[in-house]
C-alpha positions in Angstrom: -35.1 -48.7 -21.3 -37.8 -47.1 -19.1 -38.4 -43.4 -19.0 -37.4 -43.1 -15.4 -34.0 -44.8 -16.0 -33.4 -42.5 -19.0 -34.1 -39.4 -16.9 -31.8 -40.7 -14.2 -29.0 -41.3 -16.7 -29.5 -37.9 -18.3 -29.5 -36.2 -14.8 -26.3 -38.0 -13.8 -24.7 -36.9 -17.0 -25.7 -33.3 -16.5 -24.3 -33.4 -12.9 -21.0 -34.9 -14.1 -20.7 -32.1 -16.8 -21.5 -29.5 -14.1 -19.0 -30.8 -11.7 -16.4 -31.1 -14.5 -16.9 -27.5 -15.5 -16.7 -26.4 -11.9 -13.5 -28.4 -11.3 -11.9 -27.0 -14.5 -12.9 -23.4 -13.4 -11.3 -23.9 -10.0 -8.2 -25.4 -11.7 -8.0 -22.4 -14.1 -8.4 -19.9 -11.2 -5.7 -21.6 -9.2 -3.2 -21.8 -12.1 -4.0 -18.1 -13.0 -3.4 -17.0 -9.4 -0.2 -19.0 -9.2 1.1 -17.5 -12.5 0.1 -14.0 -11.4 1.9 -14.4 -8.1 5.0 -15.6 -9.8 4.9 -12.6 -12.2 4.8 -10.1 -9.4 8.0 -8.4 -8.6 9.9 -9.7 -5.6 13.5 -8.7 -5.0 15.9 -8.5 -2.1 18.8 -6.0 -2.2 21.8 -6.1 0.2 24.2 -3.3 1.1 26.9 -1.9 1.2 27.0 -1.4 -2.6 29.8 -0.9 -5.1 30.3 2.8 -5.8 29.3 3.3 -9.4 28.2 6.0 -11.8 24.4 6.4 -11.9 24.1 9.4 -14.3 22.5 7.2 -17.0 19.5 6.6 -14.7 18.8 10.3 -14.5 19.4 10.9 -18.2 18.4 7.7 -20.0 18.4 9.5 -23.4 21.5 11.8 -23.2 21.7 14.4 -25.9 25.4 13.9 -26.2 27.1 10.7 -27.2 30.2 11.6 -25.2 30.7 9.1 -22.3 30.3 10.4 -18.7 33.8 11.7 -17.7 33.5 10.7 -14.0 36.1 8.2 -12.7 33.6 5.8 -11.3 32.7 2.5 -13.0 30.0 2.7 -15.5 27.2 0.4 -16.5 27.2 -1.8 -13.4 24.0 -3.3 -12.0 24.3 -2.8 -8.2 21.8 -2.8 -5.3 21.8 1.0 -5.4 21.2 1.3 -9.1 18.3 -1.2 -8.7 16.9 0.9 -5.8 17.1 4.0 -8.0 15.4 2.2 -10.9 12.5 1.1 -8.7 12.0 4.6 -7.3 12.2 6.2 -10.8 9.6 3.8 -12.1 6.9 5.9 -10.3 4.4 7.5 -12.7 1.7 8.8 -10.4 2.8 8.9 -6.7 5.6 8.3 -4.3 4.9 8.1 -0.5 8.1 8.1 1.4 8.5 7.4 5.1 12.2 7.7 6.2 14.0 8.3 9.4 17.3 9.8 8.1 17.6 11.2 4.6 21.0 12.7 3.5 21.8 10.9 0.2 22.0 13.4 -2.5 21.5 10.8 -5.2 18.2 9.6 -3.7 17.2 13.2 -3.1 17.9 13.9 -6.8 15.7 11.0 -7.7 12.8 12.3 -5.6 13.2 15.8 -7.1 13.2 14.4 -10.6 10.0 12.5 -9.9 8.4 15.8 -8.8 9.4 17.5 -12.1 7.7 14.6 -14.0 4.4 15.4 -12.2 4.6 12.6 -9.7 2.8 13.4 -6.5 5.4 13.1 -3.7 4.7 13.0 0.0 7.3 12.6 2.7 7.0 11.7 6.4 10.2 12.0 8.5 11.6 12.3 12.0 11.4 15.7 13.6 15.0 15.5 15.1 16.8 13.9 12.2 15.3 16.2 9.6 17.5 19.0 11.0 20.9 17.1 11.1 23.8 18.3 9.0 23.4 17.2 5.4 19.7 16.4 5.6 17.9 16.6 2.3 14.5 17.4 3.8 15.0 21.1 3.5 15.9 20.7 -0.1 12.7 18.8 -0.8 10.6 21.3 1.0 12.2 24.2 -0.9 11.3 22.4 -4.1 7.7 22.4 -3.1 7.4 18.8 -2.0 4.9 18.1 0.8 6.8 17.1 4.0 5.4 16.3 7.4 7.3 15.1 10.5 6.4 13.0 13.5 4.9 15.4 16.0 4.7 13.0 18.9 7.3 12.1 21.5 8.6 9.0 19.7 11.0 8.7 16.8 9.6 8.1 13.3 12.0 5.2 12.6 10.3 3.7 9.5 12.3 3.3 6.3 9.9 2.6 3.4 8.5 3.9 0.2 5.3 3.1 -1.7 5.5 3.6 -5.5 2.1 4.2 -7.3 0.4 2.4 -4.4 1.5 -0.9 -6.0 5.2 -1.3 -5.2 6.7 -1.5 -1.7 10.4 -0.7 -0.9 11.3 -1.3 2.7 14.1 -2.6 4.9 16.8 -1.5 7.3 18.4 1.0 5.0 18.4 4.7 6.0 18.7 7.0 3.0 22.2 8.1 3.9 25.5 7.7 2.2 26.9 5.8 5.1 24.2 3.3 5.1 24.5 2.8 1.3 28.3 2.5 1.1 29.4 1.3 4.6 26.7 -0.6 6.4 25.3 -4.1 6.3 21.7 -3.3 5.2 18.8 -4.8 3.4 15.9 -3.7 1.1 12.9 -5.8 0.1 11.1 -4.8 -3.0 7.7 -6.4 -3.7 4.4 -5.9 -5.6 2.6 -8.5 -3.4 -0.7 -6.7 -2.5 -0.9 -8.4 1.0 2.4 -6.7 1.8 1.9 -3.4 0.0 -1.5 -2.4 1.3 -0.7 -2.4 5.0 2.1 0.1 4.3 -0.3 2.2 2.2 -2.6 2.3 5.2 0.3 3.0 7.6 1.6 5.9 5.6 -1.9 7.5 5.3 -2.4 7.1 9.0 1.0 8.8 9.7 0.2 11.5 7.2 -3.1 12.3 8.7 -2.0 12.1 12.4 0.9 14.5 11.7 -1.2 17.1 9.9 0.0 20.5 11.5 -3.7 21.7 11.4 -4.5 19.0 14.0 -1.7 20.2 16.4 -1.8 24.0 15.8 -5.5 25.2 15.8 -6.1 28.1 13.5 -6.6 31.5 15.0 -8.3 32.9 11.9 -11.8 32.8 13.5 -10.6 34.7 16.6 -9.0 37.3 14.4 -12.2 37.7 12.4 -14.4 38.5 15.5 -15.6 42.1 15.5 -14.7 44.3 18.4 -17.4 44.6 21.1 -19.2 48.0 21.2 -19.6 49.9 24.4 -23.0 50.2 25.9 -22.8 54.0 26.4 
């Protein structure tokens, strides 16, 4: 066999190996991406929900072994308990953008996250934050950062972003009526292509509704010295 033919055969063999490795790498990446996508949380919750006790979600390790004495069903897995579980999974941050917020149980969950050191921010509607039963005042009194829409439109969003990784969104207002009486839906997902636009939207709303941008400080004016007379 001539040297030229040998070199050609060796070259073709090396090319085949290179293409084979590249093909295997692409196949591995595609399989890994498919598995990662399948492993991401995707869940749809429909309301109204069965009224059930949720005390165990707030006290997962009760000091007492005595069962909760309330008359509601215990231990049920419902859309509302699932919603609470997703919210309470926050370990670093919770960004909440909600139109109407009067549910005491959801308010309790948000307050509990704050006591755990989770950074909580809330954007809401300026009109509905003042309705009877609104929990916005309770959150503010607890030291949670709250801003409201300062334009002429309603802030009608209903979504929460947990740890910048988990999106909770849908038609559900955070009210007892919506939870127990209305036909509503919630989508929960960790899909980055869906989560990140909501992260950006929340930050845009948070920045645009900064009171400092709408009410200029008068501190500089107050600090000016009085002008001396020329006499």
